[in-house]
N, C-alpha and C positions, 0 to 999 in steps of 0.2 A: 644169251648164247655163248654158245663155248667157242674160242677162238683154237682151244689145242684140242684137236679130236684124237680121243684112243685107239689104237689100230685096231683091238674086236670089236668097237661101233663100226670103225671105218668097213671094217671086211663085211660087220652085219649088212651095213647100208648098199655095201657094193654088191654083193649077193641078192638082196632083196631087189635092187634097182633090177639087176641081168634076170631073176626070175623073173619080174613082171614085164622086162623088155620082150621077151623070150611071148609073151601071151598078148601081147597086143601091136598094135600096128607101127611098125621099124621106124616110117619116118614122123608120125607124132609128137609133139612135143610131151611129156610124160614127167607127173609127179608122184613121188611116192611119201605117201604118212605112216609112221610106224609111233604109235603111243606106246611106249616101254615100261616099266615098275618106277625106273629112276631117271630115264632121259627121255626127251623125245626127237626124230630127227626128219628131216624132209630132205631129200635126194629127186632131183629135176635134172634133166637131160633130152636132147637126141639122139644122142649116141648109143650104139649096141652094146659096145662093151663095159662100159660103166659110166656113172652119172658127172656133167658138166661141174654139177655143184654141191656141195653137202653141206647144209647146216644141223646141229645138235643144239637141245635146248635143256634146260637144266627143269624143266620140268616132265614127268612121267602119271600115272595111276597113285601107285603108292607113295612117291616122292611128295606129291600134289596134295592127297590125302592126311596125310601124316602132316604137313609142312603149316596148309591151313584149317583142317576140320578138326577141331578141339571136338563136337557134338553130332550125334547119330542122329538123325539126317544132318547135318551140315547148319548154320545158322544163317539168315540173308546176309549177316556181316560178313561171314567167315567165306562165303561165298563170293561176296562182293569182292573183298582184299585180293582171292584167288585169281577173281577174272583178273584185276587190274596189273597182277604178276605175269599170268600168261599171257595179258597184250603184252606188257614190256619188252616179253620173250618174241613175242611173234611180229610184230609191226615192223619192226626194220625190215622184214625181208619185204615186205609189199610193193615196194620199187626194185627187191630184184629177182626177183623171179620171172620166167621168159612168159609174155601171157599167152594166153588163149589154151592154157596147158590142161591137159584132165588129171584129176589126181585118183589116184588107187592107193587103195591100202589090203594086205592081208591079214589085220588085225582081227581078233574076237571080238576084243571090247567096243571095236565100231561096229560090229558085225550085231551085237546084244543089242546094241543102242538101237540098230539101223532095225531088227527085226521087232521092236515097240511100237514103229510105226508105221506107213506105207511106202514100201517099195515097188520100187519094178525090179523083176529079174529079166535079164537077159542070158544069151549063151556065153556072156563073155564073163557077166556076175551079175551082182547085186549091186543094183544103183540107190542109193541114199540122197533124194533132195535135198538143199538148206531147209527150204521150210518144211518138210518132213524132219529133218532136226530138231527145227525149231521150234514145233511142236510137243516132243518129246523132252525137251530143255523146260517147256514152260510149264508141261506134269508136274517137271523135279522140283521147278522155283514154286507150282503152288502146294508140295510137299514140304520145302522148305520154308513155305509159310506158311503153315499150320497145320493145312488140307491132311486129314490121317493116312496115313501109307498106305493103309492096308482098302484105300481105295481106288487101288492103281495098282497095276501088275508090278511096275518098275520095281527093280534088284536092292533092297533095302542098306547097301554100303555105301561108304565112301569114296571107294577109288572107283567105283559105274559115275558116280557124280563128278569126277577128277577126271576122269576118260572123255565123258561127256562136255566136259566143262574146255576141254584143250582141243575137242574137234570143234565145237563150237565156234572158239576166237580163230583157229586155223581158217574154217569156213567162210567167216564171216570178215574178217581182217584181210583174208590174205584172196578174198570174192573169188572162190570156189563155189558154182552154186549145186552141185552133187560128187558127192564119191562112191568112185566103185570097189565094190570089196568084193575081192577073186578070194574062191578057194583057198584056205590055210597054205602057205608054203608047205612041203613036202620035204 
């Protein structure tokens, strides 16, 4: 976890949080997840103007894929090593997050993973349950373990694997039962 947050990332997080806040109940505890190419942030709060807390992690779709995956698809060992590193990044937040907060994102990478499973569409957005995310991850794990990739429609690139892995670790270790994916922030 980064202790010094660059201004551009802080501004982006505040912008995403503010945009998300306009789309959800004003009094609800809100957690925003953004998985970027080189970093991931989680912004959380109950105030309308800016998040109460912001955490930035040194993991992202491209960075994690480049740092840990040397093969396409990655090997089981590469994935296990990546999981350990991502866990180490996100686990400390477990005791810092406001309980019963709802998890939201604008991320197209999360949307890409969600449409590969069963989702619930609401007027608010697409709801991707943790159980469905785990189902998509188990399909990826089967390919990583040797099942021919041609037997599934999962994207065959390591950035997809990295984004799904990060999403999985966030949802699992931070106890989010679902994530709501809103239309891309314009």
